[in-house]
C-alpha positions as CSV (number, residue, x, y, z in Angstrom):
1,M,36.0,72.1,205.1
2,I,35.4,68.8,206.7
3,L,31.7,68.9,205.6
4,L,32.9,69.5,202.0
5,F,35.2,66.7,202.1
6,L,32.5,64.2,203.5
7,S,30.2,65.4,200.8
8,V,32.7,64.7,198.0
9,M,33.4,61.3,199.5
10,S,30.1,60.4,199.8
11,V,29.2,61.2,196.1
12,F,32.4,59.2,195.0
13,V,31.4,56.1,197.1
14,Y,27.7,56.3,196.0
15,G,28.7,56.7,192.3
16,F,31.0,53.8,192.5
17,L,28.4,51.5,194.2
18,L,25.7,52.6,191.9
19,Q,27.9,52.0,188.9
20,T,29.0,48.5,190.1
21,G,25.4,47.5,191.0
22,K,26.1,47.0,194.7
23,V,23.3,49.3,195.7
24,K,20.1,49.9,194.3
25,S,18.7,53.4,193.9
26,N,15.0,54.3,194.9
27,V,14.9,56.0,191.5
28,T,15.3,53.9,188.5
29,V,18.8,54.7,186.9
30,A,19.8,53.2,183.7
31,S,23.4,51.7,183.5
32,T,23.9,54.2,180.5
33,D,23.3,57.2,182.9
34,T,26.7,56.7,184.4
35,I,27.8,59.8,182.4
36,E,25.6,62.0,184.4
37,V,26.9,60.6,187.6
38,A,30.4,61.0,186.3
39,S,29.6,64.6,185.4
40,A,28.3,65.4,188.9
41,V,31.4,63.7,190.5
42,H,34.0,65.4,188.3
43,D,32.2,68.9,189.1
44,L,32.6,68.4,192.8
45,E,36.0,67.0,192.3
46,A,37.1,70.2,190.5
47,R,35.6,72.4,193.1
48,F,37.3,70.4,195.9
49,T,40.7,70.4,194.0
50,A,40.4,74.1,193.4
51,F,39.7,74.6,197.2
52,I,42.6,72.5,198.3
53,S,45.1,73.7,195.7
54,K,44.0,77.3,196.3
55,T,43.5,77.9,192.6
56,K,41.3,80.4,191.4
57,E,37.6,79.7,190.7
58,V,36.2,81.5,187.8
59,D,32.8,83.0,187.9
60,Y,31.3,82.0,184.5
61,S,27.8,83.4,185.3
62,K,29.4,86.9,184.7
63,E,29.1,88.1,181.2
64,Y,32.3,87.8,179.2
65,K,33.1,89.4,175.9
66,P,35.7,88.1,173.5
67,T,39.2,89.4,173.7
68,E,38.7,90.3,177.4
69,Y,41.2,87.7,178.7
70,V,43.8,89.1,181.2
71,P,46.6,86.7,182.1
72,D,47.0,85.7,185.7
73,S,49.9,87.6,187.2
74,S,50.7,84.7,189.7
75,I,51.4,82.4,186.5
76,A,54.0,84.7,185.3
77,E,55.8,84.7,188.6
78,K,56.0,81.0,189.1
79,I,56.4,79.9,185.4
80,S,58.8,81.0,182.9
81,S,58.0,80.5,179.3
82,N,59.1,77.3,177.4
83,D,60.4,75.5,180.4
84,A,57.6,72.9,181.0
85,R,57.9,70.9,177.9
86,K,56.6,67.3,178.8
87,T,58.7,64.5,177.8
88,V,56.6,61.7,179.1
89,E,54.8,59.4,176.7
90,D,51.7,57.5,177.0
91,E,52.9,54.0,177.2
92,S,49.8,52.5,175.7
93,A,50.0,54.3,172.3
94,G,53.3,56.1,172.2
95,V,51.4,59.4,172.1
96,V,53.6,62.4,172.9
97,I,51.7,64.6,175.3
98,D,54.0,67.5,174.5
99,G,56.5,68.2,171.7
100,S,58.9,70.6,170.2
101,G,58.7,72.9,167.3
102,T,58.8,76.5,166.3
103,V,56.1,78.8,165.2
104,S,56.6,81.2,162.2
105,G,54.9,82.8,159.4
106,D,51.8,85.0,158.8
107,R,48.9,83.1,157.5
108,S,46.9,86.3,156.6
109,E,49.4,86.8,153.7
110,K,49.5,83.1,152.4
111,S,48.8,82.7,148.6
112,D,47.0,79.8,147.1
113,A,49.3,76.8,147.5
114,G,47.0,74.2,146.1
115,K,43.4,73.3,145.2
116,K,40.9,74.3,147.9
117,Q,38.4,71.7,149.0
118,E,34.7,72.1,148.2
119,L,32.5,71.3,151.1
120,A,29.9,68.4,150.8
121,E,26.3,69.3,151.0
122,G,25.3,69.8,154.6
123,D,28.9,70.4,155.7
124,T,28.7,73.6,157.9
125,S,32.4,74.0,158.5
126,F,34.1,77.3,157.9
127,C,37.6,78.5,157.9
128,G,37.3,81.8,159.9
129,E,39.7,84.3,158.4
130,N,41.7,81.7,156.5
131,D,41.8,81.5,152.8
132,G,40.1,78.1,152.5
133,F,40.4,74.3,153.3
134,Y,43.0,72.1,151.8
135,R,43.4,68.4,151.8
136,V,46.8,67.5,153.5
137,T,48.9,64.4,154.4
138,D,49.4,63.0,158.0
139,G,52.6,65.1,158.5
140,Y,50.3,68.2,158.9
141,L,49.1,66.6,162.1
142,T,52.1,64.9,163.3
143,N,55.0,67.4,162.6
144,G,55.2,68.3,166.4
145,D,53.4,71.8,166.3
146,T,49.7,70.4,166.7
147,L,47.9,70.2,170.0
148,F,44.6,68.4,170.6
149,I,42.6,69.4,173.7
150,G,39.6,67.6,175.0
151,D,37.8,64.9,177.1
152,S,37.8,61.2,176.9
153,R,36.9,61.2,173.2
154,T,40.0,63.2,172.2
155,K,41.9,60.8,174.4
156,G,40.4,57.9,172.4
157,F,41.4,59.8,169.1
158,A,45.1,60.0,170.4
159,L,45.2,56.3,171.3
160,Y,43.5,54.9,168.2
161,S,43.8,57.2,165.4
162,G,47.2,55.7,164.3
163,L,48.8,59.2,164.4
164,Q,52.2,59.0,166.0
165,G,53.8,61.8,167.8
166,I,50.7,64.1,168.2
167,N,50.5,66.5,171.2
168,V,47.5,65.9,173.4
169,Y,46.0,67.4,176.7
170,A,43.0,65.5,177.5
171,E,41.5,63.4,180.3
172,K,38.2,61.6,181.2
173,G,35.6,64.0,182.3
174,Y,37.4,67.2,181.1
175,S,35.3,70.2,180.4
176,V,35.6,73.8,179.4
177,N,35.0,75.0,183.0
178,K,38.2,73.2,184.2
179,V,40.6,75.0,182.0
180,F,41.8,77.3,184.6
181,T,41.4,75.2,187.7
182,D,42.1,71.6,186.9
183,K,45.9,70.6,187.3
184,F,46.0,67.5,185.2
185,I,49.0,68.1,182.9
186,D,52.2,66.5,183.9
187,T,55.3,68.5,183.4
188,V,58.8,68.9,184.9
189,L,57.2,71.8,186.9
190,G,54.6,69.4,188.2
191,K,50.9,69.2,187.4
192,L,49.7,72.3,185.7
193,T,46.3,73.6,184.5
194,L,45.8,74.2,180.7
195,E,46.4,78.0,181.2
196,E,49.6,77.3,183.1
197,A,50.8,74.8,180.5
198,M,50.1,77.4,177.7
199,A,52.0,80.1,179.8
200,A,54.9,77.8,180.1
201,D,55.1,76.9,176.3
202,T,54.3,80.1,174.8
203,D,54.3,80.7,171.0
204,H,54.9,77.0,170.4
205,Y,51.9,75.4,168.6
206,K,50.5,76.2,165.1
207,K,47.3,74.2,165.1
208,I,45.1,73.6,168.1
209,Y,42.0,71.4,167.9
210,L,39.4,71.6,170.6
211,M,36.6,69.2,171.4
212,L,34.7,69.9,174.6
213,G,31.2,70.2,175.5
214,L,29.5,66.8,176.2
215,N,30.5,66.7,179.9
216,E,29.2,70.3,180.2
217,M,25.7,69.4,179.3
218,G,25.1,68.9,182.9
219,W,26.8,72.1,184.1
220,G,25.5,75.7,184.2
221,N,23.5,77.0,181.1
222,D,24.3,78.2,177.6
223,E,25.5,81.6,178.7
224,M,27.9,80.0,181.3
225,F,29.2,77.6,178.7
226,A,29.8,80.4,176.0
227,N,31.6,82.6,178.6
228,A,34.0,79.6,179.6
229,Y,34.6,78.8,175.9
230,Y,35.2,82.4,174.9
231,R,37.6,82.7,177.8
232,M,39.5,79.6,176.8
233,I,39.9,80.5,173.2
234,D,41.1,83.9,174.1
235,M,43.6,82.6,176.5
236,L,44.9,80.2,173.8
237,K,45.2,83.2,171.4
238,Y,47.2,85.2,174.0
239,Y,49.8,82.4,174.6
240,Q,49.8,80.8,171.1
241,P,49.4,84.0,169.0
242,N,50.3,82.1,165.7
243,A,48.2,79.1,166.1
244,V,45.2,78.2,164.1
245,I,42.4,77.2,166.4
246,Y,40.0,74.7,165.3
247,V,36.7,74.2,167.1
248,Q,35.2,70.8,166.6
249,D,31.6,70.3,167.1
250,I,30.3,67.9,169.8
251,I,30.0,64.4,168.2
252,H,26.5,62.9,168.5
253,V,25.6,60.0,170.6
254,T,23.6,56.8,169.6
255,K,19.9,56.9,169.7
256,A,19.7,54.5,172.5
257,K,22.0,56.6,174.7
258,G,19.9,59.7,173.9
259,E,16.9,58.1,174.9
260,S,18.2,56.8,178.2
261,A,20.0,59.9,179.2
262,P,17.9,62.8,177.5
263,L,20.2,65.5,178.9
264,Y,22.9,64.3,176.8
265,G,20.5,63.6,173.8
266,N,21.3,64.9,170.2
267,A,18.6,67.5,170.3
268,N,20.5,69.2,173.2
269,I,24.0,68.4,171.5
270,D,22.8,70.2,168.3
271,A,21.6,73.2,170.3
272,R,25.0,73.4,171.9
273,N,26.8,72.9,168.5
274,E,24.8,75.9,167.1
275,L,26.2,77.9,170.1
276,L,29.8,76.6,169.1
277,K,29.4,77.7,165.7
278,E,28.4,81.2,166.8
279,I,31.4,81.4,169.3
280,A,33.8,80.2,166.5
281,D,32.3,82.8,164.1
282,N,32.7,85.7,166.8
283,E,36.2,84.5,167.5
284,H,37.1,84.3,163.8
285,V,38.4,80.8,164.3
286,V,37.9,77.5,162.3
287,Y,34.8,75.5,162.9
288,L,34.6,71.8,162.0
289,N,31.3,69.8,161.6
290,I,32.6,66.4,162.6
291,N,29.1,65.2,162.8
292,Q,29.2,65.2,158.8
293,V,30.9,61.7,159.1
294,F,29.5,60.5,162.5
295,S,25.7,60.7,162.0
296,D,23.3,58.4,160.3
297,D,20.2,59.6,158.3
298,E,18.5,60.5,161.6
299,G,21.2,62.5,163.1
300,N,22.5,59.9,165.6
301,L,25.8,58.3,166.0
302,P,25.5,54.8,164.4
303,A,25.1,52.1,166.9
304,E,28.0,50.0,165.5
305,Y,30.3,53.1,165.8
306,S,30.2,52.8,169.5
307,S,30.3,50.2,172.3
308,D,28.9,52.6,174.9
309,G,26.8,55.0,172.9
310,V,29.3,57.8,173.2
311,H,33.0,56.8,172.4
312,I,34.1,56.1,168.7
313,K,35.5,52.5,168.2
314,Q,39.0,52.1,166.9
315,Q,38.0,50.9,163.5
316,Y,36.2,54.2,162.7
317,M,38.9,56.6,163.9
318,Q,40.3,56.9,160.4
319,Q,37.2,58.7,159.2
320,W,37.9,61.3,161.8
321,V,41.5,61.6,160.6
322,D,40.3,61.9,157.0
323,F,38.0,64.6,157.8
324,L,40.7,66.6,159.6
325,E,43.0,66.1,156.6
326,S,40.4,67.3,154.2
327,H,39.5,70.4,156.3
328,A,43.0,71.8,157.0
329,V,44.3,75.5,156.6
330,L,47.7,76.9,156.3
331,A,48.9,77.8,159.7
332,S,52.5,78.6,158.4
333,D,54.6,78.5,155.1
334,S,55.8,75.0,156.0
335,D,52.4,73.5,155.9
336,A,52.2,74.0,152.2
337,A,54.6,71.1,151.8
338,Y,51.7,68.8,153.2
339,I,49.0,69.8,150.7
340,T,48.2,67.2,148.1
341,D,49.3,68.7,144.8
342,P,46.5,69.3,142.4
343,A,48.9,70.3,139.8
344,E,49.4,66.8,138.6
345,I,45.8,66.6,137.7
346,D,44.6,67.4,134.3
347,T,40.9,68.3,134.6
348,A,40.5,68.6,130.9
349,S,41.6,65.0,130.6
350,G,38.9,63.8,133.1
351,G,41.3,63.5,136.0
352,E,44.1,61.8,134.1
353,A,47.6,62.5,135.6
354,V,49.5,65.0,133.5
355,K,52.7,63.1,133.6
356,N,50.8,60.1,132.3
357,K,49.6,62.1,129.5
358,D,53.2,63.3,128.7
359,T,54.5,59.9,128.5
360,E,51.7,59.0,126.1
361,E,52.8,62.0,123.9
362,Q,56.3,60.9,124.2
363,K,55.5,57.6,123.1
364,K,53.7,58.7,120.1
365,K,56.6,61.0,119.2
366,K,58.8,58.0,119.6
367,S,56.7,55.8,117.4
368,D,56.7,58.6,114.7
369,T,60.5,58.8,114.7
370,E,60.6,55.1,114.4
371,T,58.3,55.0,111.4
372,K,60.2,57.8,109.8
373,P,63.5,56.1,109.3
374,V,61.6,53.4,107.4
375,T,61.3,55.8,104.4
376,E,64.8,57.0,104.5
377,T,66.6,53.9,105.4
378,T,67.8,53.4,101.8
379,P,69.7,56.5,101.3
380,N,71.2,56.3,104.7
381,T,72.1,52.6,104.4
382,Q,74.3,53.3,101.4
383,D,76.6,55.7,103.2
384,I,76.2,54.4,106.7
385,T,77.9,51.1,106.8
386,T,74.8,49.7,108.1
387,P,76.5,46.3,107.9
388,V,78.5,47.7,111.0
389,V,75.3,47.2,113.0
390,P,74.9,43.7,111.8
391,T,78.6,43.1,112.4
392,T,77.8,43.5,116.1
393,P,75.9,40.2,115.7
394,V,79.2,39.0,114.6
395,V,80.0,39.3,118.2
396,P,77.6,36.1,118.6
397,T,80.0,34.6,116.1
398,T,82.4,34.7,119.1
399,P,80.6,31.8,120.1
400,V,83.5,30.4,118.3
401,V,84.7,30.7,121.8
402,P,82.3,27.9,122.6
403,T,84.6,26.0,120.2
404,T,86.9,26.2,123.3
405,P,84.6,23.3,124.4
406,V,87.6,21.8,122.6
407,V,88.7,22.0,126.2
408,P,86.4,19.2,126.8
409,T,88.8,17.5,124.5
410,T,90.9,17.6,127.5
411,P,88.9,14.7,128.6
412,V,91.8,13.4,126.6
413,V,93.1,13.6,130.1
414,P,90.6,10.9,130.9
415,T,92.5,9.1,128.2
416,T,95.2,8.9,130.6
417,P,93.3,6.0,132.0
418,D,95.7,4.5,129.6
419,I,97.9,4.9,132.8
420,P,95.3,2.4,134.4
421,T,97.0,0.1,131.8
422,T,99.7,0.2,134.5
423,P,97.3,-1.6,136.6
424,D,99.8,-4.3,136.1
425,I,101.2,-2.7,139.2
426,G,97.6,-2.8,140.6
427,T,97.5,-6.5,139.8
428,E,100.5,-6.9,142.0
429,T,98.5,-5.2,144.9
430,G,95.7,-7.3,144.7
431,G,93.6,-5.0,142.3
432,A,93.6,-2.1,145.0
433,G,95.3,0.1,142.4
434,W,92.1,1.8,141.3
435,E,91.1,2.8,144.8
436,T,94.5,4.0,145.6
437,G,95.0,5.4,141.9
438,Q,95.1,8.9,143.2
439,D,98.2,8.2,144.8
440,L,99.7,7.6,141.4
441,N,99.3,11.3,140.6
């Protein structure tokens, strides 16, 4: 154990000194290769934590088939369902790490509630067993029943997407092989693994978005990655049976990043995304091709989109949000309320709003009714004392009331300055009578 501890500490210290430039490596290491160092450190850290905490370590080299997930009996003994809701908020963004809500409805019986989205050319997203993608408003993601799980990219999304109140389980360096061992989720029960957090909050979420895979590029192989991902999805299905699970592909890195760290280059990312697509298809869950909006013509993350070649800048987060909102499926009956209503669009009129069209018809009808009386006014005006209408202008004759400006004739009162003829009195007071004239009242 002492040897293991010293090994971990040495890697930590070496990684820190290497990253800060305090030491030079015999092998040329680019500053952008820190993700590889971080991956190794996080892997050792996970192993060490699992050893100290006595948490189970999963053998991902063993073949795993979908639906084979068996819940850990020890979790049921120490965690009762729905008692670990986290109430702490991320102070830097007001992002709720966990929220409240209920799950209901069967999405397999949903009828069309709006116009389905047509995927753009090259968009390889698919909706699993759901009836199609819809465009929705922010409320679909922020109503308290949505959970985002991922690494530092997901954490960045939570902080800078502008979505308030979203639920997020994410940390820097998180990977799919840590789902059952890494205790990083703070709850009233203490720190829990993702599996434990789901067991403590069963049947709570309706939409779960996953983005994992970049940190795993330096871990295991494709088979181990697939086994870990299958196991995670089946665990989520077990504890959140009414949730729609979205598998987001791994976002590309910039060309410069891929060249400096080939292991994390886009060729490897694309190969891993093909595997993710296969996993999502086998699990009958949703697959989202996020790279549709985060790749240039050469298939790289545009350099201006990232300051480190990996993480998306705040000003480009809205593109991520827009993509999710244009690729939504109905997780419950209540989700239909967030679908943008296409019923207001009249395709025959080239996209003109129907209600606008109606008002034009009403205007036309109104103009017809106005022109019609013109031909019939003579017969009607004989019987209808039309003068009655003009008599209302007689009301303006009431400006006779303005004759009441006769009141200004009351300036006759100022004629009372005749009284100042009494200034004879004032003359006796040395002419001060005008200044003290008010006393005369």
